[in-house]
PDBQT receptor file of N, H, CA, C and O in Angstrom, charges set to zero:
ATOM      1  N   UNK A   1     -34.503 -11.359   3.893  1.00  0.00    +0.000 N 
ATOM      2  CA  UNK A   1     -35.298 -11.568   5.028  1.00  0.00    +0.000 C 
ATOM      3  C   UNK A   1     -34.506 -11.214   6.319  1.00  0.00    +0.000 C 
ATOM      4  O   UNK A   1     -35.003 -10.513   7.200  1.00  0.00    +0.000 OA
ATOM      5  N   UNK A   2     -33.300 -11.712   6.388  1.00  0.00    +0.000 N 
ATOM      6  H   UNK A   2     -32.897 -12.282   5.672  1.00  0.00    +0.000 HD
ATOM      7  CA  UNK A   2     -32.466 -11.419   7.555  1.00  0.00    +0.000 C 
ATOM      8  C   UNK A   2     -32.206  -9.941   7.709  1.00  0.00    +0.000 C 
ATOM      9  O   UNK A   2     -32.290  -9.390   8.807  1.00  0.00    +0.000 OA
ATOM     10  N   UNK A   3     -31.885  -9.294   6.578  1.00  0.00    +0.000 N 
ATOM     11  H   UNK A   3     -31.817  -9.741   5.686  1.00  0.00    +0.000 HD
ATOM     12  CA  UNK A   3     -31.593  -7.857   6.640  1.00  0.00    +0.000 C 
ATOM     13  C   UNK A   3     -32.842  -7.069   6.996  1.00  0.00    +0.000 C 
ATOM     14  O   UNK A   3     -32.751  -6.124   7.779  1.00  0.00    +0.000 OA
ATOM     15  N   UNK A   4     -34.003  -7.416   6.455  1.00  0.00    +0.000 N 
ATOM     16  H   UNK A   4     -34.077  -8.184   5.819  1.00  0.00    +0.000 HD
ATOM     17  CA  UNK A   4     -35.224  -6.657   6.785  1.00  0.00    +0.000 C 
ATOM     18  C   UNK A   4     -35.576  -6.853   8.248  1.00  0.00    +0.000 C 
ATOM     19  O   UNK A   4     -36.034  -5.910   8.893  1.00  0.00    +0.000 OA
ATOM     20  N   UNK A   5     -35.376  -8.047   8.796  1.00  0.00    +0.000 N 
ATOM     21  H   UNK A   5     -35.004  -8.813   8.273  1.00  0.00    +0.000 HD
ATOM     22  CA  UNK A   5     -35.647  -8.271  10.218  1.00  0.00    +0.000 C 
ATOM     23  C   UNK A   5     -34.675  -7.499  11.095  1.00  0.00    +0.000 C 
ATOM     24  O   UNK A   5     -35.070  -6.925  12.110  1.00  0.00    +0.000 OA
ATOM     25  N   UNK A   6     -33.426  -7.481  10.715  1.00  0.00    +0.000 N 
ATOM     26  H   UNK A   6     -33.104  -7.947   9.891  1.00  0.00    +0.000 HD
ATOM     27  CA  UNK A   6     -32.404  -6.735  11.458  1.00  0.00    +0.000 C 
ATOM     28  C   UNK A   6     -32.691  -5.244  11.390  1.00  0.00    +0.000 C 
ATOM     29  O   UNK A   6     -32.391  -4.520  12.339  1.00  0.00    +0.000 OA
ATOM     30  N   UNK A   7     -33.271  -4.764  10.280  1.00  0.00    +0.000 N 
ATOM     31  H   UNK A   7     -33.515  -5.352   9.509  1.00  0.00    +0.000 HD
ATOM     32  CA  UNK A   7     -33.620  -3.352  10.168  1.00  0.00    +0.000 C 
ATOM     33  C   UNK A   7     -34.754  -3.006  11.121  1.00  0.00    +0.000 C 
ATOM     34  O   UNK A   7     -34.728  -1.957  11.764  1.00  0.00    +0.000 OA
ATOM     35  N   UNK A   8     -35.753  -3.886  11.216  1.00  0.00    +0.000 N 
ATOM     36  H   UNK A   8     -35.774  -4.738  10.694  1.00  0.00    +0.000 HD
ATOM     37  CA  UNK A   8     -36.866  -3.668  12.104  1.00  0.00    +0.000 C 
ATOM     38  C   UNK A   8     -36.414  -3.637  13.575  1.00  0.00    +0.000 C 
ATOM     39  O   UNK A   8     -36.951  -2.881  14.385  1.00  0.00    +0.000 OA
ATOM     40  N   UNK A   9     -35.428  -4.462  13.899  1.00  0.00    +0.000 N 
ATOM     41  H   UNK A   9     -34.991  -5.076  13.241  1.00  0.00    +0.000 HD
ATOM     42  CA  UNK A   9     -34.912  -4.530  15.281  1.00  0.00    +0.000 C 
ATOM     43  C   UNK A   9     -34.055  -3.329  15.647  1.00  0.00    +0.000 C 
ATOM     44  O   UNK A   9     -33.816  -3.089  16.831  1.00  0.00    +0.000 OA
ATOM     45  N   UNK A  10     -33.586  -2.569  14.664  1.00  0.00    +0.000 N 
ATOM     46  H   UNK A  10     -33.780  -2.764  13.703  1.00  0.00    +0.000 HD
ATOM     47  CA  UNK A  10     -32.724  -1.413  14.957  1.00  0.00    +0.000 C 
ATOM     48  C   UNK A  10     -33.557  -0.303  15.579  1.00  0.00    +0.000 C 
ATOM     49  O   UNK A  10     -34.718  -0.110  15.217  1.00  0.00    +0.000 OA
ATOM     50  N   UNK A  11     -32.951   0.434  16.528  1.00  0.00    +0.000 N 
ATOM     51  H   UNK A  11     -32.008   0.277  16.821  1.00  0.00    +0.000 HD
ATOM     52  CA  UNK A  11     -33.723   1.481  17.229  1.00  0.00    +0.000 C 
ATOM     53  C   UNK A  11     -33.853   2.770  16.368  1.00  0.00    +0.000 C 
ATOM     54  O   UNK A  11     -34.732   3.586  16.645  1.00  0.00    +0.000 OA
ATOM     55  N   UNK A  12     -33.048   2.960  15.389  1.00  0.00    +0.000 N 
ATOM     56  H   UNK A  12     -32.334   2.297  15.164  1.00  0.00    +0.000 HD
ATOM     57  CA  UNK A  12     -33.052   4.220  14.603  1.00  0.00    +0.000 C 
ATOM     58  C   UNK A  12     -33.343   3.905  13.135  1.00  0.00    +0.000 C 
ATOM     59  O   UNK A  12     -32.815   2.950  12.565  1.00  0.00    +0.000 OA
ATOM     60  N   UNK A  13     -34.205   4.744  12.540  1.00  0.00    +0.000 N 
ATOM     61  H   UNK A  13     -34.634   5.520  13.003  1.00  0.00    +0.000 HD
ATOM     62  CA  UNK A  13     -34.512   4.570  11.092  1.00  0.00    +0.000 C 
ATOM     63  C   UNK A  13     -33.285   4.629  10.272  1.00  0.00    +0.000 C 
ATOM     64  O   UNK A  13     -32.428   5.479  10.515  1.00  0.00    +0.000 OA
ATOM     65  N   UNK A  14     -33.150   3.755   9.294  1.00  0.00    +0.000 N 
ATOM     66  H   UNK A  14     -33.846   3.065   9.097  1.00  0.00    +0.000 HD
ATOM     67  CA  UNK A  14     -32.006   3.766   8.383  1.00  0.00    +0.000 C 
ATOM     68  C   UNK A  14     -30.847   2.904   8.854  1.00  0.00    +0.000 C 
ATOM     69  O   UNK A  14     -29.862   2.748   8.132  1.00  0.00    +0.000 OA
ATOM     70  N   UNK A  15     -30.947   2.349  10.039  1.00  0.00    +0.000 N 
ATOM     71  H   UNK A  15     -31.747   2.476  10.625  1.00  0.00    +0.000 HD
ATOM     72  CA  UNK A  15     -29.897   1.499  10.579  1.00  0.00    +0.000 C 
ATOM     73  C   UNK A  15     -30.371   0.066  10.610  1.00  0.00    +0.000 C 
ATOM     74  O   UNK A  15     -31.549  -0.211  10.380  1.00  0.00    +0.000 OA
ATOM     75  N   UNK A  16     -29.456  -0.851  10.894  1.00  0.00    +0.000 N 
ATOM     76  H   UNK A  16     -28.500  -0.627  11.080  1.00  0.00    +0.000 HD
ATOM     77  CA  UNK A  16     -29.825  -2.248  11.105  1.00  0.00    +0.000 C 
ATOM     78  C   UNK A  16     -29.006  -2.802  12.237  1.00  0.00    +0.000 C 
ATOM     79  O   UNK A  16     -27.913  -2.319  12.534  1.00  0.00    +0.000 OA
ATOM     80  N   UNK A  17     -29.554  -3.832  12.871  1.00  0.00    +0.000 N 
ATOM     81  H   UNK A  17     -30.442  -4.223  12.630  1.00  0.00    +0.000 HD
ATOM     82  CA  UNK A  17     -28.898  -4.483  13.988  1.00  0.00    +0.000 C 
ATOM     83  C   UNK A  17     -27.931  -5.545  13.454  1.00  0.00    +0.000 C 
ATOM     84  O   UNK A  17     -28.345  -6.643  13.083  1.00  0.00    +0.000 OA
ATOM     85  N   UNK A  18     -26.667  -5.211  13.419  1.00  0.00    +0.000 N 
ATOM     86  H   UNK A  18     -26.331  -4.319  13.720  1.00  0.00    +0.000 HD
ATOM     87  CA  UNK A  18     -25.634  -6.096  12.828  1.00  0.00    +0.000 C 
ATOM     88  C   UNK A  18     -25.570  -7.450  13.569  1.00  0.00    +0.000 C 
ATOM     89  O   UNK A  18     -25.333  -8.481  12.941  1.00  0.00    +0.000 OA
ATOM     90  N   UNK A  19     -25.773  -7.451  14.861  1.00  0.00    +0.000 N 
ATOM     91  H   UNK A  19     -25.966  -6.613  15.371  1.00  0.00    +0.000 HD
ATOM     92  CA  UNK A  19     -25.737  -8.703  15.612  1.00  0.00    +0.000 C 
ATOM     93  C   UNK A  19     -26.899  -9.601  15.217  1.00  0.00    +0.000 C 
ATOM     94  O   UNK A  19     -26.721 -10.802  15.014  1.00  0.00    +0.000 OA
ATOM     95  N   UNK A  20     -28.073  -9.026  15.109  1.00  0.00    +0.000 N 
ATOM     96  H   UNK A  20     -28.218  -8.051  15.273  1.00  0.00    +0.000 HD
ATOM     97  CA  UNK A  20     -29.258  -9.802  14.690  1.00  0.00    +0.000 C 
ATOM     98  C   UNK A  20     -29.091 -10.308  13.277  1.00  0.00    +0.000 C 
ATOM     99  O   UNK A  20     -29.460 -11.444  12.981  1.00  0.00    +0.000 OA
ATOM    100  N   UNK A  21     -28.535  -9.477  12.385  1.00  0.00    +0.000 N 
ATOM    101  H   UNK A  21     -28.235  -8.553  12.625  1.00  0.00    +0.000 HD
ATOM    102  CA  UNK A  21     -28.309  -9.889  11.032  1.00  0.00    +0.000 C 
ATOM    103  C   UNK A  21     -27.361 -11.069  10.954  1.00  0.00    +0.000 C 
ATOM    104  O   UNK A  21     -27.615 -12.026  10.222  1.00  0.00    +0.000 OA
ATOM    105  N   UNK A  22     -26.255 -11.009  11.713  1.00  0.00    +0.000 N 
ATOM    106  H   UNK A  22     -26.049 -10.232  12.308  1.00  0.00    +0.000 HD
ATOM    107  CA  UNK A  22     -25.299 -12.104  11.722  1.00  0.00    +0.000 C 
ATOM    108  C   UNK A  22     -25.896 -13.379  12.283  1.00  0.00    +0.000 C 
ATOM    109  O   UNK A  22     -25.545 -14.474  11.845  1.00  0.00    +0.000 OA
ATOM    110  N   UNK A  23     -26.796 -13.248  13.252  1.00  0.00    +0.000 N 
ATOM    111  H   UNK A  23     -27.081 -12.358  13.608  1.00  0.00    +0.000 HD
ATOM    112  CA  UNK A  23     -27.465 -14.434  13.804  1.00  0.00    +0.000 C 
ATOM    113  C   UNK A  23     -28.500 -15.013  12.858  1.00  0.00    +0.000 C 
ATOM    114  O   UNK A  23     -28.639 -16.233  12.767  1.00  0.00    +0.000 OA
ATOM    115  N   UNK A  24     -29.226 -14.167  12.155  1.00  0.00    +0.000 N 
ATOM    116  H   UNK A  24     -29.114 -13.176  12.229  1.00  0.00    +0.000 HD
ATOM    117  CA  UNK A  24     -30.317 -14.631  11.327  1.00  0.00    +0.000 C 
ATOM    118  C   UNK A  24     -29.869 -15.120   9.930  1.00  0.00    +0.000 C 
ATOM    119  O   UNK A  24     -30.487 -16.020   9.362  1.00  0.00    +0.000 OA
ATOM    120  N   UNK A  25     -28.823 -14.538   9.398  1.00  0.00    +0.000 N 
ATOM    121  H   UNK A  25     -28.321 -13.806   9.860  1.00  0.00    +0.000 HD
ATOM    122  CA  UNK A  25     -28.396 -14.871   8.020  1.00  0.00    +0.000 C 
ATOM    123  C   UNK A  25     -28.160 -16.375   7.777  1.00  0.00    +0.000 C 
ATOM    124  O   UNK A  25     -28.596 -16.905   6.755  1.00  0.00    +0.000 OA
ATOM    125  N   UNK A  26     -27.475 -17.069   8.709  1.00  0.00    +0.000 N 
ATOM    126  H   UNK A  26     -27.121 -16.639   9.540  1.00  0.00    +0.000 HD
ATOM    127  CA  UNK A  26     -27.299 -18.497   8.443  1.00  0.00    +0.000 C 
ATOM    128  C   UNK A  26     -28.561 -19.331   8.368  1.00  0.00    +0.000 C 
ATOM    129  O   UNK A  26     -28.563 -20.443   7.840  1.00  0.00    +0.000 OA
ATOM    130  N   UNK A  27     -29.649 -18.766   8.915  1.00  0.00    +0.000 N 
ATOM    131  H   UNK A  27     -29.647 -17.863   9.344  1.00  0.00    +0.000 HD
ATOM    132  CA  UNK A  27     -30.931 -19.476   8.923  1.00  0.00    +0.000 C 
ATOM    133  C   UNK A  27     -31.693 -19.330   7.602  1.00  0.00    +0.000 C 
ATOM    134  O   UNK A  27     -32.679 -20.032   7.378  1.00  0.00    +0.000 OA
ATOM    135  N   UNK A  28     -31.249 -18.433   6.737  1.00  0.00    +0.000 N 
ATOM    136  H   UNK A  28     -30.448 -17.862   6.919  1.00  0.00    +0.000 HD
ATOM    137  CA  UNK A  28     -31.914 -18.149   5.491  1.00  0.00    +0.000 C 
ATOM    138  C   UNK A  28     -31.519 -19.200   4.448  1.00  0.00    +0.000 C 
ATOM    139  O   UNK A  28     -30.334 -19.491   4.281  1.00  0.00    +0.000 OA
ATOM    140  N   UNK A  29     -32.490 -19.759   3.759  1.00  0.00    +0.000 N 
ATOM    141  H   UNK A  29     -33.452 -19.522   3.895  1.00  0.00    +0.000 HD
ATOM    142  CA  UNK A  29     -32.262 -20.712   2.674  1.00  0.00    +0.000 C 
ATOM    143  C   UNK A  29     -32.890 -20.171   1.412  1.00  0.00    +0.000 C 
ATOM    144  O   UNK A  29     -34.066 -19.805   1.417  1.00  0.00    +0.000 OA
ATOM    145  N   UNK A  30     -32.137 -20.111   0.335  1.00  0.00    +0.000 N 
ATOM    146  H   UNK A  30     -31.182 -20.408   0.332  1.00  0.00    +0.000 HD
ATOM    147  CA  UNK A  30     -32.667 -19.633  -0.954  1.00  0.00    +0.000 C 
ATOM    148  C   UNK A  30     -32.803 -20.851  -1.870  1.00  0.00    +0.000 C 
ATOM    149  O   UNK A  30     -31.831 -21.563  -2.124  1.00  0.00    +0.000 OA
ATOM    150  N   UNK A  31     -34.008 -21.075  -2.355  1.00  0.00    +0.000 N 
ATOM    151  H   UNK A  31     -34.797 -20.497  -2.149  1.00  0.00    +0.000 HD
ATOM    152  CA  UNK A  31     -34.261 -22.211  -3.235  1.00  0.00    +0.000 C 
ATOM    153  C   UNK A  31     -34.865 -21.684  -4.509  1.00  0.00    +0.000 C 
ATOM    154  O   UNK A  31     -35.568 -20.674  -4.482  1.00  0.00    +0.000 OA
ATOM    155  N   UNK A  32     -34.603 -22.360  -5.666  1.00  0.00    +0.000 N 
ATOM    156  H   UNK A  32     -34.032 -23.181  -5.687  1.00  0.00    +0.000 HD
ATOM    157  CA  UNK A  32     -35.206 -21.938  -6.919  1.00  0.00    +0.000 C 
ATOM    158  C   UNK A  32     -36.714 -22.160  -6.903  1.00  0.00    +0.000 C 
ATOM    159  O   UNK A  32     -37.203 -23.123  -6.313  1.00  0.00    +0.000 OA
ATOM    160  N   UNK A  33     -37.430 -21.279  -7.542  1.00  0.00    +0.000 N 
ATOM    161  H   UNK A  33     -37.033 -20.497  -8.022  1.00  0.00    +0.000 HD
ATOM    162  CA  UNK A  33     -38.868 -21.355  -7.632  1.00  0.00    +0.000 C 
ATOM    163  C   UNK A  33     -39.239 -22.391  -8.701  1.00  0.00    +0.000 C 
ATOM    164  O   UNK A  33     -38.663 -22.379  -9.789  1.00  0.00    +0.000 OA
ATOM    165  N   UNK A  34     -40.170 -23.266  -8.415  1.00  0.00    +0.000 N 
ATOM    166  H   UNK A  34     -40.638 -23.275  -7.532  1.00  0.00    +0.000 HD
ATOM    167  CA  UNK A  34     -40.613 -24.219  -9.416  1.00  0.00    +0.000 C 
ATOM    168  C   UNK A  34     -42.071 -23.926  -9.769  1.00  0.00    +0.000 C 
ATOM    169  O   UNK A  34     -42.885 -23.696  -8.875  1.00  0.00    +0.000 OA
ATOM    170  N   UNK A  35     -42.406 -23.931 -11.036  1.00  0.00    +0.000 N 
ATOM    171  H   UNK A  35     -41.744 -24.118 -11.762  1.00  0.00    +0.000 HD
ATOM    172  CA  UNK A  35     -43.745 -23.710 -11.479  1.00  0.00    +0.000 C 
ATOM    173  C   UNK A  35     -44.673 -24.849 -11.107  1.00  0.00    +0.000 C 
ATOM    174  O   UNK A  35     -44.320 -26.020 -11.239  1.00  0.00    +0.000 OA
ATOM    175  N   UNK A  36     -45.838 -24.507 -10.652  1.00  0.00    +0.000 N 
ATOM    176  H   UNK A  36     -46.126 -23.555 -10.544  1.00  0.00    +0.000 HD
ATOM    177  CA  UNK A  36     -46.868 -25.517 -10.343  1.00  0.00    +0.000 C 
ATOM    178  C   UNK A  36     -47.897 -25.476 -11.457  1.00  0.00    +0.000 C 
ATOM    179  O   UNK A  36     -48.436 -24.415 -11.770  1.00  0.00    +0.000 OA
ATOM    180  N   UNK A  37     -48.173 -26.632 -12.060  1.00  0.00    +0.000 N 
ATOM    181  H   UNK A  37     -47.735 -27.494 -11.806  1.00  0.00    +0.000 HD
ATOM    182  CA  UNK A  37     -49.147 -26.610 -13.191  1.00  0.00    +0.000 C 
ATOM    183  C   UNK A  37     -50.528 -26.211 -12.774  1.00  0.00    +0.000 C 
ATOM    184  O   UNK A  37     -51.432 -26.151 -13.607  1.00  0.00    +0.000 OA
TER     185      UNK A  37
């Protein structure tokens, strides 16, 4: 998520905004998926 957002913020296709990525990455939380019956 952080990388895709940083890519959208970049002004040129194929690049990413490293500053935005570094700021957003700590906000990302990965949790295991649990099945709902």
